[in-house]
N, C-alpha and C positions, 0 to 999 in steps of 0.2 A: 397156801395152807387150806386147800379146799376140803380136806377131810375133817368133818366135825363129828360125825357119828359113823360107826361101823358096826352093824348088827353082829358080825362075826366075833367081835370082841366083847360082847355083853358078858360081864363077869360079876354081876351083883351077887355077892356071897360065894364067889368061886374059889377054887383052890389056889394056893400060892403060885403054882406054875403058870396058870393063866394070867394071874395078876402081873407076874414078872414079864410075861410075853407082851402084855399091853404096855407096860412101862418101857420095854425095849422098842416097841413100835413108835412110841412118842419121843424117844430120846433126841432125835435131830431137831424136832420142834422145840423141845425143852432147851437145847443149846441156843437156838435162835432167840427164845424168850430170855434166857440168861444174859445174852449179849445186849438185848434191849433194856433189861432191868438195870444193868450195870453201866449204862451210858454215862460217861464223865465221872465215874465213881472212884473216889480215892482209895477204896478198899481193894481195887484191882492190883495194887502193889502186893497184897498178901493173898488174894483169892482171885483166881481167873474164872471166866465163865464156865469152862469145863469142870473146874473144881466145884463150883457152885452146883452144877447139874449132878455131879457125882454124889455130893453130900446130900442133896435133896433126894436123889434116888435111893440112897441108903436109908434115909429116914422114912421114905415111903414104904420101902420093903419091910423095915422093922415094924412100922405101925400098921401096915396093910389096912388102910381105911376101908370100911365096909361100903358096899353098894356103889362102886365105881361103875358107871353104866357104859361108858364108851370113851373114845380118845379125847373128845372135847372135855368131858368131865375130868378125866385124868390130867389133862393139861391145866385145867383150872386149879385142881388140888396141888399140882406141881408148882404152879406160880405162887400160890400162897406159901407153900413149903419153902421155896427159894427166898421169898421175902423174910420168912422166919429165920432161915440160915444166916442171912445178912445181918439181921437184927441181933441174933445171938453172937455173931462174930464181933459186932461193935461193942456189945456188952462185955464180952470176954476181954477185949482190949481195955475198956474202962476199968474193969475189975482188977486188971494187972497194973493199974495206975499208969498206964501209957496213954498218950494222946491218940484217941481213935481217929482214923481218917474219916472224913465226911463220907457217908454212904448216901449217895443221891441217885435218883432216877429221873428220867424225863417225865414231866407232868403229863397225865393222860390227855392226849390230843393236842399237846402244846408244841411249841417250836423247839428246835434242837437245843437252844440255850435256856429253855424254860425247865429248870430242874427243881426237884423237891426232895427233902430228906426222906429216906425209905421208912424210917420209924414214924414220922409224921403222916406220911401217906397211908401206912398200914392202920394207924389210929383213925384216920379220916375214912378209910374204906370200911372199917368196922362200925364206925358211927353211921355211915351211909346205909350199911346193911341193916342196922337196927331201925333206922328211919324208914327205909324202903328197900326191901330185898330185891325187888324187880329192877330198880335203878342200879343197885350194886352189881347185879348179875350182868347187866349190859356193860357196865364199866369193866368188869372182869373179862368179859369176852372180847371187848374192843381193845382194851389197853393191855391186859396181861397176855392174852392169846394173840392179839394183833389181828383179829377178824375184821373184815370189812362190814359195812352196814348190811349188805346183802347176806353175807355169811352168818352174821349175828341174827338176822331175821329168820333164816332157815333153822339155826340152832335152837332158837327160842319159840319158833312158831308164831312170832308176832309180825304184823305188817311192818314194812321198812319205815314208813312214816312214824310209827310208834317208837321204833328203835331210835330213829334220829331225834325225836322229841325227848325220849328218856336220856339219851346220851348228852344232849345239850343241857337238860335240867340237872343231871348228875354232875357234869363238869362245873356248872355254875355253883351248885351246892358245895362241891369240893373246894373251889376257889374261895368261897365265902368261909368255909370251915378252916381252911389253911391260912387265911389272910393274917391272923395274929402271929402264927408260927413263922411266917416269912418276913414279918416286919422287924 
């Protein structure tokens, strides 16, 4: 995933055609992200990673968020949208008085069996962003987009040591925030 920015795709305030082209250019990366988000997810019985990407793409096209600067930014917005789709699906199941399957994802930077509920993680990321937008941005790039420390440093313009420190601090903050929810 070496492509974080591409000046040819700068579309801040651009027309819908350019926006849809950028979304199409990010589609394969979005599918990879969807597979990562849905690791061990009980919702997979109802919603496949490709379905998740397609629903997120439709929502992105319908809302056409302003000022999408490049592919990295598009993928960050797509990751948030995919989490919203999963949360909406779980709520839809609950509203229909059905037992909603657990919607879990791998904990940011955790082991394969270290999972967390998507709704809890979404709340934790929102709280982290309110506490420190810089730390939340590093988590989003590292976890949602799957960027390495080096790629995150290039995307943010921060030194690699700063990215590592923010990543470690953000993970510790998230663990502390989610501790009551996991107990």
